[in-house]
C-alpha positions as CSV (number, residue, x, y, z in Angstrom):
1,M,9.9,46.1,133.0
2,A,9.4,43.4,135.7
3,E,12.3,41.3,134.4
4,A,14.6,44.4,134.2
5,W,13.6,45.6,137.7
6,T,14.1,42.1,139.2
7,R,17.6,41.7,137.6
8,H,18.5,45.2,138.8
9,L,17.2,45.0,142.4
10,K,17.2,41.3,143.2
11,G,19.5,39.7,140.7
12,D,21.5,38.1,143.5
13,Q,18.3,36.4,144.7
14,F,16.4,35.6,141.6
15,D,17.1,34.6,138.0
16,P,14.0,36.2,136.2
17,Y,12.6,35.2,132.9
18,S,9.8,37.1,131.2
19,A,7.6,36.0,128.4
20,G,4.3,36.9,126.9
21,I,1.4,35.3,125.1
22,E,2.5,37.0,121.9
23,I,5.9,38.0,120.5
24,H,6.3,41.7,119.7
25,D,8.9,44.4,119.8
26,I,10.0,45.6,123.2
27,D,7.9,48.8,123.8
28,S,10.1,51.8,123.1
29,R,8.3,53.8,125.8
30,A,9.1,51.1,128.4
31,I,12.8,51.2,127.3
32,R,12.7,55.0,127.6
33,V,11.2,55.2,131.1
34,M,13.5,52.5,132.4
35,A,16.6,54.3,130.9
36,E,15.5,57.4,132.8
37,I,16.3,55.7,136.0
38,G,19.5,54.1,134.7
39,I,18.2,50.6,133.7
40,D,19.0,49.6,130.1
41,M,16.4,47.3,128.6
42,S,17.5,47.8,125.0
43,G,19.0,44.3,125.0
44,Q,15.9,42.5,126.1
45,R,13.8,40.7,123.5
46,S,10.2,39.5,123.4
47,K,9.7,35.8,124.1
48,N,6.7,33.6,123.9
49,V,5.8,31.8,127.1
50,E,5.8,28.5,125.2
51,T,9.6,28.8,124.8
52,L,9.9,28.4,128.6
53,Q,7.8,25.3,129.0
54,D,10.8,23.1,129.7
55,I,12.0,25.2,132.7
56,E,10.9,24.2,136.1
57,F,10.4,27.4,138.0
58,D,10.4,28.0,141.7
59,Y,7.9,30.8,141.2
60,V,5.7,31.9,138.4
61,V,4.4,35.4,138.5
62,T,1.8,36.8,136.1
63,V,1.7,40.6,135.9
64,C,-1.4,41.3,133.9
65,D,-4.9,39.8,133.9
66,H,-4.7,38.8,130.3
67,A,-1.5,36.8,130.9
68,H,-3.0,35.3,134.0
69,E,-6.1,34.1,132.1
70,A,-4.3,32.9,129.0
71,C,-1.0,31.6,130.5
72,P,-0.4,27.9,130.0
73,F,0.3,25.7,133.0
74,F,3.8,26.1,134.4
75,P,5.1,23.6,136.9
76,A,6.3,25.7,139.9
77,K,8.1,24.0,142.7
78,K,6.8,26.5,145.2
79,R,4.1,29.0,144.1
80,L,2.1,30.6,141.4
81,L,1.4,34.3,142.1
82,H,-0.7,36.8,140.2
83,R,-0.1,40.5,140.6
84,A,-1.9,42.6,138.1
85,F,-0.4,45.9,136.9
86,P,-2.2,48.3,134.6
87,D,-1.1,47.9,130.9
88,P,0.9,51.0,130.0
89,P,0.2,50.8,126.2
90,V,-3.6,50.6,126.9
91,L,-3.4,53.5,129.3
92,A,-1.3,55.5,126.8
93,Q,-4.1,55.2,124.2
94,T,-6.1,57.9,126.0
95,A,-3.1,60.2,126.5
96,Q,-3.4,63.7,125.0
97,N,0.3,63.9,124.3
98,E,3.6,62.0,124.5
99,E,4.4,63.3,128.0
100,E,1.1,62.1,129.3
101,A,1.6,58.7,127.7
102,L,5.0,58.5,129.4
103,A,3.5,59.4,132.7
104,H,1.4,56.2,132.5
105,Y,4.6,54.2,131.9
106,R,6.4,55.8,134.7
107,A,3.6,55.1,137.1
108,V,3.5,51.5,136.2
109,R,7.3,51.3,136.3
110,D,7.2,52.6,139.8
111,Q,4.5,50.2,140.9
112,I,6.5,47.3,139.5
113,R,9.6,48.5,141.4
114,T,7.7,48.5,144.7
115,F,6.4,44.9,144.0
116,V,9.9,43.7,143.2
117,E,11.3,45.3,146.3
118,E,8.6,43.6,148.4
119,F,8.8,40.3,146.6
120,P,11.0,38.4,149.1
121,R,8.6,39.4,151.9
122,I,5.6,38.5,149.8
123,L,7.1,35.0,149.2
124,E,7.9,34.6,152.9
125,E,4.3,35.5,153.8
126,M,3.0,32.9,151.3
127,T,4.8,30.0,153.0
C-alpha cells in the first residue's frame, strides 16, 4: 500500500520501490481497500528486498518492525527511516467477520496515506 500511495500522491517527487523479506501474493484485501479509494494495485507484484540490492536509494523506509529488524543493509545517500505500521493480515486474524477484517486494512491504509502526505516535511525535518 505504501508504494501505491507514494506513486499516487507523490509520484512527481519520488520513484518508490517496495519489497519484502519474503515473496508472496499481493494481499487481496489490500488490493480491495485501495480500489475503494480509486487506486489500482492489481498490477503490483511481490519482490524480495534482495532484488533491489544494486540500487542506490536516496531514502530507505521500512514500514514494519519485522522488516526493520530483518532488512539487509541498503546504501542510502541521504537517510534511513523506520515508520512502523500495524500489519493488517495480523490484525485481521482476530476479526469476527470479513467487514471487520477490512476495517483493519482501511485503518492502516489511511495511516499510510497520512505518512506519505507528510513524507516531504518529515525528510525536511531530518536534514
